[in-house]
C-alpha positions as CSV (number, residue, x, y, z in Angstrom):
1,M,85.2,86.3,106.2
2,A,83.2,88.4,108.7
3,V,85.9,90.8,110.4
4,E,85.3,92.7,113.4
5,L,85.6,96.4,112.7
6,D,86.0,98.9,115.6
7,D,84.9,102.6,115.3
8,E,87.2,105.2,114.2
9,V,89.4,107.2,116.5
10,D,91.5,110.3,115.4
11,L,95.1,109.8,115.7
12,P,97.5,112.9,115.4
13,T,100.4,111.8,113.3
14,A,103.3,113.1,111.2
15,F,101.2,112.7,108.1
16,G,98.4,115.0,109.8
17,S,95.3,113.9,111.7
18,L,94.2,110.4,110.7
19,P,90.9,108.8,111.7
20,V,92.0,105.0,112.2
21,R,90.0,101.9,113.1
22,W,91.0,98.4,114.2
23,A,90.1,95.2,112.2
24,G,90.6,91.7,113.0
25,D,89.0,88.1,112.6
26,A,89.0,85.7,115.3
27,D,90.1,82.7,113.0
28,H,93.2,84.6,112.5
29,P,94.5,85.7,115.9
30,G,98.1,86.7,114.9
31,I,96.8,89.3,112.3
32,E,95.7,92.6,113.1
33,V,94.8,95.5,110.6
34,V,94.8,99.4,111.5
35,L,92.8,101.0,108.9
36,A,93.9,105.0,108.3
37,R,91.6,106.9,106.3
38,V,92.5,109.8,104.4
39,G,89.8,112.1,103.1
40,D,86.2,111.0,102.3
41,I,86.5,107.6,100.7
42,A,82.6,107.3,100.3
43,A,82.6,110.2,98.0
44,A,85.7,108.7,95.8
45,D,84.8,106.6,92.8
46,E,88.2,104.5,93.1
47,P,90.1,105.6,96.2
48,L,93.6,104.8,96.7
49,V,94.6,101.9,98.8
50,R,97.6,100.6,100.2
51,V,97.9,97.1,102.1
52,H,101.2,97.7,104.1
53,S,103.1,95.1,106.0
54,E,104.4,96.0,109.4
55,C,108.1,96.5,109.3
56,L,109.9,97.4,112.7
57,T,113.3,97.6,111.2
58,G,112.3,100.1,108.4
59,E,109.6,102.1,110.0
60,V,111.0,102.5,113.5
61,F,114.7,102.4,113.0
62,G,114.7,103.8,109.6
63,S,116.7,100.7,108.1
64,G,118.4,101.1,104.9
65,R,117.8,97.5,104.2
66,C,114.3,97.9,103.0
67,D,112.0,100.5,101.4
68,C,109.0,99.9,103.7
69,G,109.1,103.1,105.7
70,A,109.5,105.0,102.2
71,Q,106.6,103.2,100.7
72,M,104.3,103.8,103.7
73,A,104.9,107.5,103.7
74,A,104.8,107.9,99.7
75,A,101.3,106.0,100.0
76,L,99.9,108.4,102.6
77,E,101.2,111.4,100.7
78,A,99.7,109.9,97.4
79,M,96.6,109.5,99.2
80,R,96.4,113.2,100.6
81,L,97.3,114.6,97.2
82,D,94.5,112.4,95.6
83,G,92.0,113.4,98.1
84,A,91.1,110.1,99.5
85,G,92.4,106.8,100.5
86,V,92.8,103.9,103.1
87,L,96.3,102.5,104.5
88,A,95.6,99.1,105.7
89,Y,98.6,98.5,108.0
90,V,99.1,94.6,108.6
91,R,100.3,93.5,112.1
92,G,101.7,89.9,111.8
93,H,103.5,90.3,108.5
94,E,107.1,91.3,109.8
95,G,109.8,89.9,107.4
96,R,107.1,89.0,104.8
97,G,105.5,86.9,107.3
98,I,108.4,85.0,108.8
99,G,108.6,87.2,112.0
100,L,111.1,89.4,113.5
101,R,113.5,86.7,114.8
102,Q,113.7,85.0,111.5
103,K,113.9,88.2,109.7
104,L,117.1,89.2,111.6
105,A,118.4,85.8,110.9
106,A,117.9,86.4,107.1
107,Y,119.7,89.7,107.5
108,R,123.0,87.9,108.7
109,L,122.7,85.8,105.6
110,Q,122.1,88.6,103.4
111,D,125.3,90.2,104.8
112,R,127.0,87.1,103.7
113,G,125.8,87.5,100.1
114,H,122.3,86.0,99.9
115,D,119.6,88.2,98.5
116,T,116.4,88.5,100.4
117,F,114.8,85.4,99.2
118,A,117.7,83.1,99.0
119,A,118.2,84.1,102.6
120,N,114.7,82.8,103.6
121,R,115.2,79.7,101.6
122,E,118.4,79.0,103.3
123,L,116.6,79.1,106.7
124,G,114.0,76.7,105.2
125,L,111.3,79.5,105.1
126,P,108.9,80.6,102.3
127,D,109.9,83.5,100.0
128,D,106.8,85.2,101.3
129,A,104.5,83.6,104.0
130,R,102.1,86.6,104.3
131,R,98.3,86.0,103.6
132,Y,95.8,88.9,102.7
133,E,92.4,87.8,103.4
134,V,91.9,89.8,106.6
135,P,93.2,93.1,105.2
136,A,91.0,92.3,102.1
137,A,88.0,91.6,104.2
138,A,88.6,94.8,106.2
139,L,88.5,97.0,103.2
140,A,85.5,95.6,101.9
141,A,83.9,95.9,105.4
142,L,84.3,99.6,104.9
143,G,82.2,99.6,101.9
144,L,85.0,100.0,99.4
145,R,84.0,98.2,96.2
146,R,86.4,99.9,93.6
147,V,90.1,100.8,94.5
148,R,93.3,101.8,93.0
149,L,95.7,99.5,94.9
150,L,99.1,101.0,95.4
151,T,101.4,97.9,94.7
152,E,103.4,95.6,92.6
153,N,102.5,92.6,94.5
154,P,100.2,90.2,92.6
155,H,99.2,88.3,95.7
156,K,97.4,91.6,97.2
157,V,95.5,92.1,94.1
158,T,94.2,88.5,94.0
159,A,93.1,88.8,97.7
160,L,91.3,92.0,97.3
161,R,89.5,90.7,94.2
162,A,88.8,87.5,96.1
163,A,86.9,89.6,98.7
164,G,84.7,91.2,96.0
165,L,86.7,94.6,95.4
166,S,87.3,95.5,91.7
167,V,91.2,96.5,91.7
168,V,93.2,98.6,89.4
169,P,96.9,97.7,90.3
170,T,98.8,101.1,90.7
171,P,102.5,100.8,90.8
172,F,104.4,103.6,92.7
173,D,107.9,104.5,93.5
174,A,109.1,105.5,96.9
175,E,112.5,107.2,97.6
176,A,114.2,104.3,99.3
177,P,117.3,104.3,101.2
178,V,120.4,104.0,99.1
179,A,121.3,100.7,101.0
180,S,118.2,99.0,99.9
181,T,118.9,99.0,96.1
182,A,119.8,95.4,95.9
183,Y,116.5,94.6,98.0
184,V,114.2,96.7,95.8
185,Q,115.8,95.1,92.7
186,A,115.5,91.4,94.1
187,K,111.9,92.2,95.2
188,R,110.8,93.6,91.6
189,L,112.2,90.7,89.9
190,W,110.4,88.4,92.5
191,F,107.1,90.2,91.7
192,V,107.5,90.0,87.8
193,A,108.3,86.1,88.3
194,N,105.2,85.7,90.4
195,G,102.7,87.4,88.0
196,A,102.9,91.1,88.8
197,A,101.4,93.2,86.2
198,G,103.2,96.4,85.0
């Protein structure tokens, strides 16, 4: 896949000044990737990488239903401490790919006792509808070849390897909101059941 990759622009953020660039693919118009670079990735043998799905509720409103905002902050902090890394922020992945409206519908079912995956199934939706080919190709287009991927999700690992990257899965902990404990537990069990390493 040959993604389009725009030039970098500096973005002042709460995490410091981050050079960011847009990436996308005409065959996947609903998916956009913002690549936020920390440090000199060209000088790093195996920079840290996080493929992070958008989450309006967790990142904008600070929702306690998930750990998304905490994971993004923890990933950027890990990259800062390590000296180099890339956060690939994927738009079009809201609610594990089911979209914002369906995500809120799933929340209503969660309020009635369903876990996050059971709620999706009750709505006739997949557990996880995300695809990672575009962010994987975007990372490869940056010239990355060997990375330490901050994830427990086996599907992210598979996609990056299919794009030609050598991947070391690197689980990490983020301090999640207290209300998300059941969500985090359900997610971890799902990852293990679906082939997560570690």
